[in-house]
N, C-alpha and C positions, 0 to 999 in steps of 0.2 A: 504495499499499499504506500502510496506517494502521500506525504504531505499535506502537502501544495495543494492534492484533492480535495484533500478531507476539510482541509479550513476553509471550503467552501460553504463547510455545514456552521462554522463558527471555530471560536478560540480553542485550541485543541489543550488536552491536561494531561500528559503521561501517567496514566495507572503506579506502573512502578519504572524505577531506571534500572541501571547494571543489568549483573543476569536471577535468575530467578530461582527458586529451588523449585519444581516440581510436585519434588515429592516431601514434601513439606508446608501440607493446607493450612496450618495453624497460621502460621510469617504471613503467608500470604494473604488471607484475611485482613489480619492486620494492617499490611501494608495499602489494599483495597481501600477498607473500612476507612481509614485514616483521609486517601485521598477522594471518595465521596463523601464525604460533608460539604462540598462546595455544590456537588453535582443538585439539577436542580429532574424538576420531572420531564422538560419537555429538550431536553439535554438529549444530544444520543450518546451511544458506546462504539466505539472502533474495534470490530475484531478482527483479531491477525496474531499470529503468535501462538503461542506457548495454548494447546487447549485446557492446560488446567486451569493458568490463567483468565484464558476466557471463561470455562465455565464459574470459577470462583466469582468472579467481577459481573457477571449476568447475576446471578442468583444473590447473590446479597443487591442486585439494582431491583433488581424484583420484589426481593421483599420490603425494599424500602419503600419503591414506588408503586408497585401493584402493574405497572405496567414499562416497556421499553422499546423508546428510539434504536435501530442497529443502525451501523453505515457496518454493510458485509462490501470487503475487496472482490470482483471479480478478475479473474485474469487471467480470463477468454476474451473478455467484453473492455479490460482494461479501464474500465471507473469505478466507482466506487453508489454503493445502491441503497440509496438508502427504507429502512422499511419501520414505520409505523403499529406499533401494536396499539392494543384497550384504544380506538378508535370509530 
């Protein structure tokens, strides 16, 4: 996913930085929880990279807001596709 394409949907705020250990879900939850404090219901969650991190972030987002707007990167099309839930 390119940052420039995702920025069309608003300001980017990485949930994690550096390397992420997918076998330490407790630590992932702490990292995600800290970053999601500033998220708003209408924001988008950009799905990319580590599957475990994506699963934790999506689960925590849904628990907090009950819905999630997701940006999915399409390698075949080379574009970021927005998906809206709960509408």
